[in-house]
SEDO-172022 format. One record per atom (N, C-alpha, C): x, y, z. Coordinates in steps of 0.2 Angstrom, whole numbers, plus 5000, padded with zeros to 4 digits. Example, Ala and Ser with C-alpha at 12.3 -4.5 7.8 and 13.67 -1.06 7.14 Angstrom:
BEGIN
506649725039 506249785039 506649845039 506449895035 506849955036 506450005039 
//
This chain:
BEGIN
516155256906 516555226900 516955166903 516955116900 517355056902 518155066901 518455046906 519255046906 519455006901 519054956898 519254916892 519454956886 519255016886 519355056880 520055086880 520455086886 521055116887 521655076888 522155096887 522855066889 522955086896 522955046901 523055066908 523755076909 523855126914 524555146916 524555176923 525055196925 525055226932 524655286933 524355286939 523855346940 524055406938 524755426939 524955486937 525055506930 524955456926 525055466918 524455456915 523855436918 523255436915 523155376910 522755386905 522555326901 522555356893 522755306889 522755316882 522255276878 521755316875 521255276872 521555236866 521355176865 521655136860 521155116855 520455126856 519955106851 519855026851 519954996856 519854926856 519154906856 519054846853 518354826852 518054806859 517554846861 517254836868 516554806868 516254796862 515554766861 515454746854 514954706854 514854676847 514154696845 514054716839 513454736836 513054676834 512354676835 511954626832 511354666829 511054636824 510454676821 509954686826 509854646831 509354656836 509454716840 510054746840 510254806844 509854866841 509654866835 509354926831 508654926833 508454996835 507755006836 507455046830 507155006825 506955026819 506255046819 505955046825 505255056825 504755016821 504455036816 504054996812 504354956806 504954946807 505354916802 505754966798 506054936793 506454986789 506055026784 506355086782 506055116777 505955076770 505455086766 505455046760 505155086755 505255076749 504955116743 504255096743 504055036745 503355026744 502955066749 503255086755 502855126760 502955196760 503255216754 503455286753 502755336754 502755376758 502255426758 502355486753 501955526752 502055586747 502555626751 503055646747 503555686750 503355756751 503555786757 503355856758 503555906753 503055946751 503255996745 503456066748 503756096744 503956166745 503256206745 503256256750 502656296750 502556346744 503056346740 503056386734 503556356729 503356366722 503756346717 504456376717 504956336717 505656366716 506056326711 506556356709 507056316704 507756316706 507856316713 508556326715 508956266714 509556276711 510056226710 510456216716 510556266720 511056266726 510656286732 510856256737 510556266744 511056286749 510956326754 511256346760 510956316765 511256286770 510956246776 511256276782 510856296787 511056316794 510556296799 510856286805 510356276811 510556326816 510056356819 510156406824 509656416829 509756436835 509256456840 509256526841 509656566837 509756636838 509356676833 509256746834 508956786829 509456796823 509156816817 509556816811 510156856812 510756816810 511356846810 511556876803 512156916803 512356946797 512456886792 512756836794 512956776789 512256756786 511756746790 511156726787 510856776782 510856836784 510556886780 510956896773 511656876774 511956876767 511756826763 511556766765 511356716761 510756726758 510256766760 509656786757 509756826751 510356856750 510456906745 510856866739 510956806739 511356766734 510856766728 511156736722 510856736716 510156696716 509756706711 509156666711 509156596711 509756566709 509756496709 509956466716 509956506721 510156486728 509556496732 509456436736 508956436741 509256426748 508956456753 509156446760 508656416765 508956356768 508456326773 508756336780 508356356784 508556366791 508256316796 508556276799 508356226803 508256246811 507656256813 507556276820 507556216825 507656236831 507656176836 507056196841 506956156846 506456176851 506456246854 507056266856 507156326859 507356386854 507256376848 507356426843 506756476843 506856526839 506356576838 505756546834 505156576835 504556556832 504656576824 504356536820 504356556813 504156626811 503556646814 503356716813 503856766815 504156756821 504656806824 505256806820 505556746818 506156746814 506056776807 505556756804 505456786797 505356856797 504956876803 504856956803 505556986805 505956956809 506656986810 507056986804 506956936800 507356936794 507056976788 506457006789 506157046784 505957006778 505756946779 505556906773 504856926771 504756926764 504156946761 504056906755 503556916751 503456876745 503956886739 504356946740 504856956735 505556916737 505556876742 506056836744 505856766745 505656736740 505356666740 505856606741 506456626742 506956576742 507256556749 506956576754 507156566761 506556516765 506856466768 506356416771 506556406778 506156426783 506256416790 505856356792 506156306794 505856246796 505856246804 505256256806 505056256813 504956186815 504856176822 504756106824 504156066820 503556106819 503056076816 503156056809 503556096805 503756076798 504156016799 504656006804 505055956804 504655886806 504155896810 503755836812 503355816805 503155856801 502855836795 503355796790 503955826790 504455786786 504555716789 504555716796 504655656800 504155596798 503555616796 503055566794 503355526788 503755556784 504055516778 504655486780 505155516784 505855486785 505955476792 506155406793 506255386800 506955416803 507355436798 507955476801 507755536804 507255566802 507055636805 506655616811 506255566811 505855546817 506255526823 506855496821 507255476827 507855526829 507955576825 508455626827 508255666833 508655666838 508555706844 508455776843 508055806847 507955886848 508555906852 508655976851 509156006855 509855976853 509955976847 510555936844 510755976838 511455986838 511756006832 511555966825 511455906827 511255856821 510555866818 510155916821 509555936817 509755956810 510355976809 510556006803 510455946797 510455886799 510255836795 509655846791 509155866795 508455886792 508555936786 508955986787 509056036782 509356006776 509855956777 510155926771 509655886767 509255846771 508755806767 508255846764 508055906767 507555946764 507855976757 508455996757 508756026751 508855976746 509055916747 509055866742 508455846740 507855836744 507255826742 506955866736 507255936736 506955986732 507556006726 507955956725 508355966719 509055996720 509355996726 509956026727 510555986723 510956026719 511556006716 512156016720 512056056725 512656066730 512356106736 512656086742 512456116748 513056156751 512856216753 513356256757 513156246764 513656216767 513556196774 513856246779 513456286782 513856346785 513556356792 513956396796 513756416802 513556486802 513056506807 512756576807 513256626809 513856616810 514356666812 514856676806 514756636801 515256636795 514956676789 515256736788 514956786783 515356776777 515056756771 515356756765 515656816763 516256816760 516556876756 516256886750 515756936749 515456946743 515557016739 516057046740 516157116737 516157106729 516457046727 516457036720 516056976717 515456966721 514956916719 515056856723 514656806722 514656746726 515356706725 515756696730 516356656729 516256586728 515756556730 515556486729 515456466722 515356516718 515156496711 515756466707 516356486709 516956456706 517056386707 516656356712 516756286713 516156246712 515656276708 515056246706 515056226698 515256266694 515256256687 515856206685 515756166680 516256116678 516756146674 517356166677 517956196674 518556166678 519056196676 519656176680 519856226685 520156206691 520456256696 521156236697 521556286699 522256276700 522356246707 522756196708 522756166715 523556156716 523656146723 524356126725 524256056729 524656016728 524655946732 525355926733 525455886739 526055866741 526355816735 526955826733 527255786728 527255716731 527455706737 527355636740 527355646747 526955606751 526955606758 526655546760 526955516765 526755456769 526455466775 526355536777 526055556783 525255536783 525055516789 524355486790 523855546789 524055606792 523655666792 524055726790 523755776787 524055836784 523755896787 524055946787 523856016790 523756066784 523156066781 523056116776 523156186778 522956206784 523056276786 523756296785 524256256786 524956276785 525156306778 524756286773 524856316766 524656386766 524156406770 523956476769 524156526775 524556506779 524756546785 525156606782 525156656786 525556716785 526156706789 526656756788 527256746791 527256746799 527556696802 527556696809 526956656812 526456636808 525856606811 525956526812 525656496817 525656426818 524956406820 524656366816 523956356817 523756286814 523256256817 522956196815 522256196816 521856156812 521156146812 520856106818 520256126820 519956086825 519856016822 520055966827 519955896825 520655866823 521155916822 521855886820 522155856826 522455796826 522755766832 523255806835 523155806841 523655846845 524355816845 524455756844 525055716843 525455746837 525155776832 525455786826 525555866825 525355906829 525355976828 526056006827 526555976830 527255996829 527655956824 527355906821 527655866816 527755906810 528455916808 528555956802 528355916796 528255856796 528155816790 527355816788 526955846792 526255856790 526055926789 526555976789 526456046787 526856066781 526556116778 526856136772 527056216772 527256236777 527456306778 528056316773 528056366768 528556376763 529256396767 529256416773 529856436776 530256366778 529856306779 530156246780 530456216774 530956176775 531256146769 530856086766 530256066769 529956006767 529356026762 529256086760 528756116756 528756086749 528656016748 528655986742 527955986739 527756036736 527156046733 527156046725 526756006722 526656016715 526056056713 526056096708 525556136706 525256116699 524556106699 524256086692 523556106693 523156086687 522456106687 522056036687 521456046690 521055986691 520356006689 519955966687 519255976685 518855976691 518356026692 517956036697 517555966698 517355936693 517055866693 517355816697 518055826698 518355776702 518355796710 518055846711 518055876718 517355856721 517255826727 516655816731 516555866736 517055886740 517055926746 517555986745 517256046746 517656106746 517656146753 518156136757 518156166763 518556236763 518156286765 518456356765 518656366772 519356396772 519556416779 519156486780 519256506787 518856566789 519456616792 519356676790 519756726793 519456756800 519856786803 519656826809 519656776815 519156736816 519156676821 519056616817 519656586815 519556526811 519356466815 519156406812 518956346815 519556306818 519756326824 520256296828 519956266834 520356226837 520156196844 520256236850 519956216855 520056266861 520756266864 521156216863 521856216865 522156276861 522056286855 522356336851 522056406854 521356406855 521056476857 521356496864 521556446868 521756466875 522456476876 522856456870 523556466871 523856506865 523456526860 523756566855 523356626854 523656676849 523356736849 522756736843 522256766845 521656776840 521456846841 521156876835 521056846829 521656846824 521556806819 522056796814 521756796807 522156806802 521956806795 522456766791 522256726786 522656686782 522856726776 523456706773 523656736767 523456706761 523556736755 523256706749 523856696744 524456696747 525056696743 525156636738 524856576740 524856516736 524556526730 524056566729 523656576723 523356506720 523256456725 522956396723 522656366729 522256316728 521956286733 522356216735 522256196741 522556136743 522156076742 522456026738 522055966736 522355906741 521855876745 522155826750 522255766746 522855736747 522955666744 522455616746 522355566741 521755516743 521855476749 522555466750 522655416756 522755456762 522755516763 522855556769 522255586772 522255606778 521655626782 521755706783 521255736784 521255806787 520555826788 520455856794 519755876796 519355926791 518755916790 518355976787 517755986791 517456036791 516856056796 516256066793 515756086797 515056096795 514956176796 515456216795 515356286796 515456326790 515856296785 515956336779 516256286774 515756236772 515956186768 515456176762 515756176756 515256156750 515256086749 514756056748 514655986747 514255976740 514655946736 514255936729 513855876729 513355866724 512955816724 513255746724 513755736721 514155676721 514355646728 514355696733 514555676740 514055686745 513355686743 512855696748 512755636752 513055576750 513055516754 513355526760 513855566761 514255576767 514055636772 513555666770 513355726773 513055716780 512855656782 512555646788 512955666794 512755696799 513055716805 512955666811 513355636814 513255586820 512955626826 512455596829 512155626835 512355606842 512755556842 512955526849 513555556851 513855606848 514455636850 514255716851 514655756854 514455826854 514555856847 514155916847 514255956840 514855976838 515355976843 516055996841 516455936839 516155886840 516555816837 516155796831 515555806830 515155776825 515355786818 515455846816 515655856810 516455836808 516855826813 517555806812 517455726811 517155696815 517055626814 516755606807 516255656805 515955646798 516555656793 516955696794 517455716789 517955656788 518155626794 518655566793 518255506791 517655496792 517255436789 517255446782 517055506780 516955526772 517655506769 518155536771 518855526768 519055446768 518855416773 518955336772 518555306767 517955316766 517555286761 517655316754 517955376754 518055406747 518655376744 519055346747 519655316744 519555276738 519055246738 518855196732 518355226728 518255286728 517755326724 518055376719 517755386714 517955436709 517555496710 517955556709 517555626709 517455646717 517855626721 517655636728 518255666732 518655706728 519255736732 519055796736 519455806741 519355856746 519855916745 519555976744 519956036742 519856086748 520456116750 520456166755 520556236751 520156286753 520256356749 520456406754 520856456752 520956516756 520256546758 520256586763 519556606766 519056636761 518456606761 517956636757 517456666762 517556656769 517156686774 517556716780 517256756783 517556786790 517056766795 517356736801 516956716806 516856776811 516256796812 516156846817 515856816824 516356796828 516256746834 515856786839 515356746842 514956766848 515356746854 515056756860 515456736866 515356666867 515956626868 515956556870 516356546876 516156496880 516556476886 517056426884 517656446884 518256406881 518256336885 518156346892 518256276896 517656236894 517056256893 516456216891 516556186884 516856226880 516956196873 517556146873 518056156877 518556106878 518356046880 517856046885 517555986888 517155946882 516855986878 516455966872 516855926867 517555956867 517955926862 518455866864 518255846870 518755796873 518855736869 518355716865 518455656861 518955666855 519055736853 519455756848 520255746851 520355766857 520955756860 521155686862 520755646864 520855586867 520855526861 520355536856 520255476852 520455486845 520655546843 520755556835 521355516833 521855516836 522455476834 522255406833 521955376838 521755296837 521255296831 520855336831 520255336825 520655336818 521055376817 521455386811 521855316809 522155296814 522555226813 522055176811 521455176815 520955126813 520655136806 520555196804 520255206797 520755196792 521355206793 521955196789 521955116787 521855076792 521955006791 521254966789 520755006789 520054976789 519954946782 519754886782 519654846775 518854826775 518454856770 517754846770 517654776766 517154746768 516954676765 516454686759 516154746759 515654746754 515854786748 515554776742 515754816736 515254866734 514754886738 514354936737 514454986742 514455056740 514555106745 514055106751 513355106749 512855106754 512955056760 513154996758 513354946763 513954956767 514454986763 515055006767 514955056772 514555106771 514355156776 514155126782 513655076781 513355046787 513955006791 514354976787 514854926789 515354966794 515555026791 515955066795 515655096801 515055116801 514755146807 514755086812 514555026810 514554976815 515254966818 515754966814 516454966817 516655016822 516355076821 516555136825 516155126832 515555096831 515055086837 515455036841 515654976838 515954926842 516654946846 516954996843 517555026846 517455086850 516855106852 516655156856 516755236854 516755236847 516855306844 516155346844 515655306843 514955326842 514555276846 513855286847 513455246851 512955216846 512555166849 512055126844 511555176841 511355226843 510855276840 511155296833 511755306833 512055326826 512055266821 512155206823 512055156819 511355146816 510855156821 510155156819 510055216814 510255276815 510155336811 510455326804 511055306804 511455306797 511055246793 510755196796 510355146792 509755186789 509455226793 508855266791 509055316785 509655346787 509955396782 510055366775 510355306775 510455276768 509755256765 509355236769 508655216766 508255276764 508355336767 508055396765 508355416758 509055416757 509355426751 509055386745 508955316747 508755276742 508055286740 507655306745 506955326744 506955386738 507355436739 507455486735 507755476729 507955416727 508255396721 508955426720 509355436726 509955456725 510455406722 510855426718 511355376715 511955376718 512055326722 512755316726 513255306721 513855346722 514455326718 514655256718 514955236712 515155166712 515855156715 515955096718 516555086720 517055066714 517655096714 518155086709 518355016709 518354976704 518554906704 519354906705 519554846707 520254836709 520654856703 520454836697 520754856691 520954936691 520354976692 520455046692 520955066698 520855036704 521355056709 522055046707 522254986704 522854976702 523155026697 522655036692 522855086687 522955156689 522555176694 522555246696 522855266702 523155216706 523555226712 524055286711 523955336715 524355396715 525155376716 525255316719 525955306720 526255266715 525955246709 526255206704 526555246699 526455306698 526755356693 527155406697 527655436694 528055486698 527555546698 527455586703 527055646703 527455706701 527555706694 527955756691 527455816689 527755876689 527355936687 527155936680 526655916678 526355916671 526055986670 526256016664 525856076662 525156056662 524656106662 523956096662 523756076654 523656016654 523555986647 522855946647 522455956642 521855906641 521955876634 521855806634 521855766628 521155776624 521155796618 520555806614 520455756609 519855726609 519655666605 519055686601 519055716595 518455726591 518255656588 517655646588 517455586585 516655586583 516555546578 515855536576 515655466579 515055446579 514855376582 515155316578 515255326572 515455266568 516255256570 516655306570 517355296572 517355276579 516955296583 516955286591 516855206592 516355186588 516155116589 516755066587 517055086581 517555046578 518155046582 518355106584 519055106586 519255126594 518655156597 518755186604 519055136609 518755076609 518955026614 519655006614 519955006608 520654986608 521055046610 520955106609 521255166611 521255166619 520655156622 520555156629 520955106632 521055046629 521454996632 522155016633 522455056628 523155076629 523255136633 522655176634 522655236638 522655206645 522355156647 522355126654 523055106656 523355076651 524055046653 524555096653 524555156649 525155196648 525055266650 524455296651 524355366652 524355376660 524855426662 524855436669 524255466672 523955446678 523455486681 523755556683 523255606681 523455676683 523855716677 524055676672 524455706666 523955746662 523355726662 522855766657 522155736657 521655776657 520955746656 520855726649 520355686648 520155666641 519455696640 519455736634 518855766632 518655736625 518055716625 517755686619 517355746615 517455766609 517055816606 516555776601 515955796602 515455766598 514955816595 514655806589 514255846586 513555846590 513355906592 512755916596 512155886594 512055896587 511355876584 511355806582 511955766583 511955696581 511455656584 511155606581 510655566584 510955516589 511555506588 511955456592 512255486598 512255556599 512655586604 512555566611 511855546613 511755526619 512055456621 511955406616 512255346617 513055346617 513355386613 514055396613 514255426620 513955476622 514155506629 514055456634 513555416634 513455366640 514055316639 514155286633 514655236632 515355266634 515555326632 516155356634 516255366641 515755396645 515855396652 515955336655 515655286653 515655216656 516355186655 516655196649 517355156648 517955206650 517755266653 518355306655 518255316662 517955276666 517855286673 518555276677 519055246674 519655236677 520055306677 519955346673 520255416672 520155456678 520555506680 520455556685 519855596683 519855616676 519355656674 519255646666 518555636664 518455636657 517755676656 517655706651 517055736649 516855736642 516255756640 516055766633 515855836632 516155866627 515955936625 515655926618 515055966617 514655966611 514856026607 514956006600 515056046595 514456076591 514356136592 513656166589 513856176581 513356166577 513456186570 513456266569 513756286564 513856366563 513456376556 513356446555 513056466549 513356446543 514056446543 514456426537 514656356536 514556316542 514756246541 514356206546 513856166544 513456136548 513356056547 513856036542 513855966541 514055926547 513855856547 514055816553 514655766550 514955736554 515455686552 516155706552 516555676548 517255686548 517555756547 517355786542 517555856541 517455906547 516855896550 516655936555 517055926561 517255856562 517755846567 518455876566 518655876560 519255916559 519255986560 518656016558 518556086559 518656106567 518256066571 518256086578 518856086581 519356046579 520056046582 520356116582 520156156577 520456226576 520056266582 519556246584 519156286589 519256256596 519656216597 519756176604 519756226610 520056286609 520156336614 519456356617 518956346613 518256366615 517956316620 518356256621 518056206625 518456186631 518956226633 519456216638 519756276641 519956276647 520356326650 521056306651 521256246648 521956216649 522456256645 523056256647 523556296643 523756256637 523656196637 523856156631 523356106629 523256086623 522756036621 523255986617 523055916618 523455866615 522955826610 522955836604 522455806599 522655726598 522155686599 522255616597 521655596593 521755536589 521255506585 520955446588 520455426586 520155366590 520555306588 520955306583 521355246581 522155256584 522155306588 522855316592 522955256596 523555226597 523755176601 524355196605 524355206612 524855216616 525355156616 525955166616 526455106615 526955106621 526955146626 527455146631 527155186637 527455176643 527255226648 527455296647 527055336647 527155406645 527455446651 527955486650 528255526655 528155596652 528155646657 528155716655 528655736650 529255716650 529755736646 529655706639 529255656638 529055636631 528655686628 528255726632 527755766629 528055846629 528355856634 528655926635 529355926636 529755986634 530455996636 530456066638 530656076645 530656136648 530056176647 529456146647 528756176646 528556186639 528956166634 528756176627 528556106625 527956106621 527756046618 528256016613 528355956613 528755926608 528355896602 528555926596 528255906590 528655866586 528455806584 528855766580 528455766573 528855796568 528555796561 528855736557 528555726552 528755666548 528855696540 529455676538 529655706531 529755636527 529455636521 529655586516 529355616509 529655586504 529455606497 528855556496 528455576491 527855536490 527755506483 527455456482 527255426476 526755466472 526855486466 526455536462 525755506462 525255556463 524555536462 524255516468 524555506474 524255486480 523955536484 523555516489 523255566493 523655616496 524255596498 524755646501 525055696497 525055686490 525255736486 524755796486 524155786486 523655836486 523655876493 523755836499 523755866505 524255926506 524855906503 525455966504 525156026500 524856016495 524556076491 524056116495 523656076499 523156116503 523456146509 523956116512 524356146517 524656216515 524956206509 525356266506 524856326505 524256306503 523756356501 523456396507 523256356512 522956396518 523456426522 524056396523 524556426528 524956486524 524956476517 525356526513 526156516514 526356456516 527056436516 527056366514 527656356512 527756286509 527756236515 527556176514 527456126519 528156096520 528356096527 528956066529 528955996531 528355976534 528355916537 527555896538 527455826538 526855796540 526755786548 526155786550 526055776557 525555726559 525455676555 524955626556 525155566559 525755556561 526055486563 526155486570 526255546574 526455546581 525955586585 525755546590 525255576594 525455576602 525155616606 524755666604 525055726601 524655766597 524955826594 524755886599 525255906602 525155956608 525256026605 524756066606 524756136604 524556186610 524856236610 524656286615 523956316613 523556316618 522856336616 522756406613 523156456616 523156526613 523356526606 523756476604 523956486597 523456466592 522956426594 522356406590 521956466588 521856516593 521556576591 521956616587 522556626588 522956666583 523056636576 523056566576 523056536570 522456556565 521856546568 521256556565 521256636562 521456676567 521456746565 521956766559 522456726559 522956736554 522756716547 522456656547 522156626541 521556666538 521156696542 520556736540 520856796537 521356826540 521656896537 522056876531 522356826531 522756806525 522356796518 521756766519 521356746514 520756796513 520656846517 520156896517 519456866518 519356816522 518756776523 518356816528 517656796528 517256826533 517356786540 517456726540 517556686546 518056626544 518256596550 518656536548 518256486546 517656476548 517256426546 517156426538 517056486536 516956496529 517556476525 518156496528 518756476525 518856396525 518656366530 518756296530 518256266525 517756286524 517256266519 517656266512 517956316510 518356326504 518956266504 519256256510 519756206510 519556136508 518956116511 518756046510 518456036503 518256096500 518056086493 518556086488 519256096490 519756096485 519856026483 520156016477 520255946475 520755906479 520655846480 521155806484 520955806491 521555806496 521355806503 521755856507 521655856513 521955906518 522155866524 522555896528 522655866535 522655926540 522255926545 522255976550 522855976554 523155916555 523755916559 524355946555 524355936549 524955966545 524856036544 524256066544 524156136544 524356166550 524156136556 524356166563 525156166563 525456106562 526156106563 526556156559 526356156553 526756206548 526656276550 526056296552 525956366554 526356376560 526356326565 526756336571 527556336570 527756306565 528456306562 528656376560 528256406556 528356466553 528256526558 527756516562 527556576566 527656576574 527756516576 527856506584 528456456585 528956456581 529456396581 529756396588 529956456591 530356456597 529956426603 529256426602 528856406608 528756326608 529156286604 529056216603 529756186602 529756126604 530356086603 530256036597 530656046592 530556016585 530955956584 530655906581 531055846579 530755826572 531155816567 530855796561 531155726559 530755676558 530855606556 530855606549 531455586546 531555576539 531455506538 531055486533 530855416531 531455396526 531655336527 532055306522 531755266517 532055246512 531755206507 531255236502 531255306502 530755336497 531155386492 531755366491 532155416487 531955406480 531655356478 531455356471 530855396469 530455416475 529955466474 530155536474 529655586473 529855656473 529455696478 529755746480 529355796484 528755816481 528155816484 527555836480 527555906480 527055936476 526956006475 526756036482 527056086484 526856116490 527356096496 527756046495 528156026501 528956036499 529356056504 530056066503 530356006500 530856026496 531255966493 531755936498 532055976502 532455956507 532355996514 532155956519 531955996525 532556026529 533155996527 533756016531 533956086528 533656106523 533856176520 533356226522 532856216526 532356256527 532656306533 532456366532 532656416537 532456396544 532956396549 532756376556 532856306558 533056266552 533156196554 533856186556 533956146561 534656126564 534756056564 535356036564 535555956564 535155926570 535155956576 534855926582 534055906581 533755946576 533055926575 532955866571 533455836568 533355776565 533655716568 533755726575 533955666579 533355636582 533355566582 532755536584 532555546592 531955546593 531755546600 531155496600 531055466606 530555406606 529855436605 529455396602 528755406601 528355366607 527755396609 527355366614 526755336612 526555346605 525955326602 526055316595 525655276592 525655266585 524955276582 524955286575 524255296572 524055226569 523555196572 523255136569 523055136562 522755196560 522655206553 522155146550 521655136553 521055096550 521355026549 521855006553 522054936553 521554886556 521654826554 521154776557 521254766564 520854726567 520854716575 521454666576 521654626571 522254586572 522854626572 522954676568 523554716568 523554756574 522954786576 522954826582 523154776588 522954716589 523054676594 523854666594 524154656589 524854636588 525254706591 524954766589 525354826591 525254826599 524754816602 524654816609 525054766612 525054706610 525454656613 526254666613 526454696607 527154716606 527354766611 526854816612 527054876617 527054846624 526554806626 526554786633 527154736634 527354696629 527954656630 528654696631 528754746627 529354786627 529354826634 528754846636 528754886643 528854836648 528654776648 528854726653 529554706653 529854706647 530554686646 530954746649 530754806647 531254866648 531154896656 530554886659 530454926665 530254876670 530254896676 530054856682 529254866683 528954826679 528154836679 527954766682 527554776687 527254716691 526554696688 526354636687 525654616685 525354586691 524854616694 524454586699 524054536697 524254476700 523854416698 524254356695 523954306693 524354246690 524554246683 524254296679 524254286672 524954316670 525354276666 525954306663 525954296655 525954346652 525854346644 526454306641 526354276636 526954246631 527154306627 527754326628 527954386624 528454366619 528654306619 529154286614 529054306607 528454296604 528354306597 528354386596 528354426601 528254496600 528954536601 529454506605 530054536606 530654506603 530554436602 531154396600 531454426593 532054436593 532354456587 532254536585 531954566590 531854646588 532254686593 532654736590 533054776594 532654836596 532154856593 531754916594 531054906594 530654936598 529954926598 529654986595 528954996596 528655046593 528855116595 529355126600 529555196601 529855226595 530155176590 530555206584 530255176578 529855126578 529655096572 528955076572 528555096567 527855076567 527755046560 527654976560 527454946554 526754936553 526354966557 525654956557 525355006552 525655056549 525455106545 525555076538 525155106532 525255076526 526055086523 526355136525 527055146524 527455146530 527855096533 528055106539 528455166541 528355196547 528755246549 529355226553 529855206550 530455176553 530955226554 531255236561 531755276562 532355236565 532355176564 532855136567 533555136563 533455166557 534055166552 534555226555 534255266559 534655326561 535255306566 535855326566 536355306570 536255326577 535855376579 535755396585 535255356589 534855316586 534255286589 534455236595 535055206595 535255166600 535355206607 535655266606 535755316611 535155346614 534655356609 534055386611 533655336615 533655276613 533255216617 533555216624 534255206624 534555196631 534455256635 534455316633 534355376637 533655376640 533155356636 532555356639 532455306644 532755246643 532655196648 533055216654 533555246654 533955266660 533555326663 533255366660 532855426663 532255386667 531855346663 531355316666 531555266672 532055236672 532255186677 532455226683 532855286682 533055326688 532455356692 531955366688 531355396692 531055336696 531055276693 530855216697 530055216698 529655246694 528955246696 528555216690 528355156691 528055116686 527355096688 526855086684 526255066686 526254986688 525754966691 525654896693 524954876689 525054836684 524454816680 524054766683 523454766682 523054706684 523054656679 523054596681 523154546676 522454536671 521954566674 521354566669 521454616663 521754676664 521854716659 522354686654 522954656656 523354626652 523054566648 522754526652 522454466649 521954486643 521654546644 521154566639 521454576632 522154596633 522454616627 522754546623 522954506628 523254436625 522654386624 
//
């Protein structure tokens, strides 16, 4: 190795590897044999010897006889297959399958002996050129699994036995639902130690591949006994996770320095009751011994061949985390142990020598990766670009540049869909450092819609969501009628325009025997059933014509964990739509209507209360089902409001679990309270003077207004946010805000003249104080987004 790689020093102090550039890559350096792989030259892909329908695959390489861990994998559910990658000095197929006791009743296990792998090599140059007697032969197994439809790969070691007394623990990370996680509230550390979250009392442990220079750094560990354990707890959708790294009990994956200096075996605790989510800009190693890799992350599964097997998977993990920074759905999750390692004999000194690169090069590698700036806007090109950089700086050798080239081409042959690079606009909007990392309750925004409303109003709603809704505050769920002819188009468009969000998804609403119409009424009905579509503690209902009007903070939506409901009270002109709505609310709830709830969004409801609400209504009216009762509701003369029904039920039966504010409208004294609505909300049992004090609104109801009105609302909101808070616009565009703020004391936080009858709260004497209190709260937190000029320009 050249001394040019090192910072020279006195002989007694040795050398420090700096990762300096020691060579230059040229395309002529590659040995691509007969040229690059191409779709035109694709041979017929190797077929499975028998028909299987596995969604999930376990992959292992071994030279030993079947271990307990391998035997356990053969007993998983029928949607799991196992591929065992042999090497030249492995057991023969006949011997291994005999030892494993395979027969035709176990069709889901595939042992790839050298002859099988040579057959695959006829199609894929990455297999042709992968050396034998190498840990990286595992790459053949990954490719084989993906060729045959794998949606996830369990990348495991034949010493790591799954804990299966209560079923397959991996299943919790495969289905699309939410999992509870913990994440540092804020950390500027380059690398973090996830093991520290799961340690038991008195333990001190770090993962293999963790830089030795950082193992005693208190700022990279989160031991609850230390004063720096600033972790926030929330829920995240599995669809946002690409990698799930399970810790291992008994003999965890630690380096040989640990093994030779610390006590083993050891077990991790599970006191945290949540998994550790690695922040996007931080590094931490994950291995090829007990790691679940979802389809969205198959692009990163390649193991380098020009470093030792004890370095290969660690380099892979750091490369993956670097490239994933600009991708959606690629977060890395660390779980409490799902496996126990039953370790065979190892020579610690030999392993130490095999790990030398980890001790010598990791710190400089992470510093390089932290500062690395790609030039390409395609992930497949960035992968090649980064491998070239690592080759030039002597972290890997030219063979890996050649093989990663073939790996990318193999994925393209197999029609793998590489994740898209997030645009600069998305990066600016979604940067985790732009909003304060407050502890939000587990909330999902629910948006029921048919295609007509979606096409007319959705883009405007999304524009304001981009500007004002914090990342991590809550996912967005579109509810659509399953049998609608437009559901496929709507789903495709929705997922396209919501890429900037941490998570978005579509839930399909099936027809029922009592109610199977499509359209508006069906969308109102499904809101009462939102608990069937989420595991979140709270749902926040919005309409497609909702417009967010300011930066949303958790205290705008919740007070001490209770949802904040802003009701609206006014008298009505006789004979209008709203006079009949009050009667409908009164009829179904069985109580007089106290307030309307159609002007303030999101309408946040505790999910469990929806179930209780339906049950109460069915019992009250003696109906067979809630859907049957709903059919009676919509057949009543006049109109109804699902939000009025929900709010008034919660007022009478769950009042103490919400924070209530009632906005009284001015200027309607000449009208009368409609039948079914209270004459004076101040006199209602449970009402207090504090409930009538203004609090800011964060969204308004566009209510079928023209695009001209909607544009004015958005521009006014943007201009007041720029005026009130320290928001930076990236780029040269500066909006002309004079027409939208001049002469106005209050913005849409307290006044909405976009509805047919303005919801004006500026008349209240407390409004100035409420406005100032919110500004002070937001400014003291000091966390505001940085908007891209493209987004702002699009509004102006």
